N, C-alpha and C positions, 0 to 999 in steps of 0.2 A: 923792187916793184911793190907798190902799195896794194895790199889786199882789200877787197870790198868788205864793208861792215855788214854783219847779218842783223837784221832787226826782226823782233817778234811783234808782228802786227796782226790785228784782227780785222778781217774784212766785214763789211755790212752783211754779206751773205751768211757768214758764220754766226753772227748775232741773231739773225732771223732764224737760223737753224736751231739755236738753243731755245729761243722763244717757242718755236713749234714743238720742241721736245717736252717742255714744261706743260704746254697745253694738252699734248697727247697724254701725259701722265694723269693730269687732272680729269680729263674726260674719261680716261680708262677706269677710274674709281668712282666717278660720279654716276655711272650707270648702275651702281649698287646702292644708291641713296635709299631705296626702299628698305634694304636690309639694315642699314644704319639706323633708320627711324624705328624699325621694328625692334631692334636690339635695345634702343633707349626705352621704348614702351615696356618691354618685358622686364628689364632691369628695374624700372620704376615700380611696376606692379609687384615684383618680388620684394622690393624694399618696403612697400606699403604693407604687404601681408606679414612680413617679418616683424615690423614695428607694431602692427595691430594685435597679433597673437603671441607676441613674446611675453613670457612670464616675468613679471617685475617683482623682485623681492624687496621688502622694506625692513629696515633695521630699527630696533627699539632697544633702548638702554635704560638701566636703573642702577642704583647703588644702595647698599644697606650697610649698617654699622653692626659689626659683630660685638656683642657685649662680652666683656671679660668678667666672668663671675668671681674670679679671685680678687679683683680690685674692690668688690663690694663687701668683702668679708670684714668682720670686726674682731676676729680672733687675734690673740697675741701672736699666733704663729703665722698670720697672714703676711707679716713683714718679710718672712724668709722665702715667700713665693717668688719674690723678685730675683732671687739668686738663680732660679732655673731659667736660663736664657732661651731655652727651646720650648718652654711651655706655651708662649704666645703663638709661635709658629705652628705648633701641633694643634692648637685650638682652632686656628684659622683653617687649616687643612681639613680638620674634622667637620667644620661647619660647611665648607665647600662640598665635601662628600655628601652631606645631608641635602644640600640644595640640588645636587645633581642626582639624587637617589631616585629609584623607580617608584618608591612608595609615595613620596610627596608629589611627584608628577601625576600619578594616578589619582590622588585625592583632588588635584586641581581639575583634572578631566571630568571626574564624577560631579564635582560641585558646579562647574560651568557648563556641563553637557557638551563638552568639546568632542565627544565621540560621535555626535550627530552632525553631519555636514549637509549643506544644501547647494545644489548646482542647477544652473539654468542651462538647459540643453540647447545649443546653437547648431548651426549648419556644419561648422568645422570642429569646434572644441566646446567643451562644457565649462562655463565660468562659475567659479565658486562665489556664493552670494554672502554668506555669513550673516551679518546684521541686516543686509539688504533683502533678505528672503521675505517674500510676501506671506509665507506660511511658516508655521512652527509645529513640530511634533513634540507632544508632551506625554510622557509615560506616567500613568497614575499607579501602575503596579508593575514591578519588575520581577521576572522569574529568576530562579537560581542561575540559569544559564545566560542571563542578560550580559554580564560583564565579559564573558568569554566568547560570545557569538557575534558574528557580523551578518548584516542583512541590508537590503536596499529595496526601495519602493519608487515608483513613478507616480506623480500626482498631476492630474490635469484639472485645473480649476474651470468649472463650468459657469458659475456665477458667484455672487457674494454669499450664497448659502450652501451650495453643493459642489462636489468634486468627484472625480473618478480616481480610484486607487488600484494600482497593479504592480506586479513585480517585473523587472526588466526582462527576465528570461521567460516570462509567460505572457501570452497575448490576451488572456482573459482579464477583464477589469470589472470592478464593482463600484457602484455609486453609493456615496455616503453624504451625510450632512456635516458641516463644520461643528465640532464639539461633540459629535457622536462617538461613544466608546467603541473601539475596534480591538478584538482579541488577536493575538499573534503568538508564535512559538516562544518569543522572548518576553512577552508581557502584554499588558493592556494599555492602549494609548488613544489619544484623540488628536485631530489636526485642527489647529487654530489659525484663522486667517487674520493677518495683520494689516494688509492693505489690498485693495482691489482696483486695478486700473480701469478707467471708464472709457477712454478714447482709443486704447490700443489693446490688441489681444495679448494674453499672457501665455508665454511659452511653458512647456512642461517643466516641472520641477523634479529633479532627481534627489532623493533623500538617501544618504549612505550612512548607515550605523556601523561603525567600526568597533572592534573589541577594545576594551579599555586599555589593555596592556599594549596592543599595537599602536594605538593613538598616543599613549603616553611615551612610548619609545621614540615615535616619530618626532614628537615635540622636544624631547630631551636631546635629540640629535642636533637640533637647531639652537640649543642653549649654550651660551658661553659664560663661564664663571671664572673670574680672575681676581686675585687680591692685589691691593695697592701696597707697594713696598713700605715697610716700617709703619704701617697703620693697621687698624682693625676694620678697614672699609673694604667691602667686596663689590666689584663691578659685575653687573649682569647684562648680557647682550643676547638678543634674540632676533632671528631673521625669519620672515614668513611672507607668504603671498598676500596676506591680509594684515594691514597695519593694526586694525582694531583688535584682531585676535592676538597679535603679539603683545599689545598693551594689556589685554585681559589676562593672558597667561602669566606675564611677569607680575602683575598685581596679585593674581591668585597665588602664585608661588611665594611671594613675600608674605601674604596673609597666612598661608599654611605654615610657613617657617616660624613666624612670630607666635 
């Protein structure tokens, strides 16, 4: 007896049921569209804030040639100096140690006044200005405690001739003229105005004077010194939030070394 064949068929009612299930799923999630849009807005705002206030470091590089004093000698014994195969290597290592020393870094800080920093106080973070600072603090007399002490001031520019000076931890401020000598525990200084905006208000400027040793150590931590193999060339690298300061520091370091 021949058995009937079984066929796997789909009726129109089953297809319609699947369609209705997909629609149900879509409508089930579409009721939360407001939350999806809100999530996109929040993520976009966080990404914008991250990119706006993210600290960007700049890399600066330089190279110097270490002079081999033995090669410049005219003595008859200078020919035997080539027999010491470790002399060149030791000379390079000694010069690298000098470049990374605390003393040479402190000399750069003192000469370029890198111990004095300028910040523009914003609503969220303070932005370092460096060369873009509209004012400059100039010490005409430094006390014995100047190098070792740290201090900060807040400057509010009133107009092109006057400003208010205060300390961040004190609410009391005093008015001065630009160029007027001001005594302080670490020395006598005056504030010089470099530029004055006409069409927009100027935000308060925070001046931070760090100790020379602390500033030199911070700069040394960002300095890299490496020698090129089989040469007398030393590569210098420096990373900093301000590219101009990185260039100034490396140039000052090379000048002090030479």
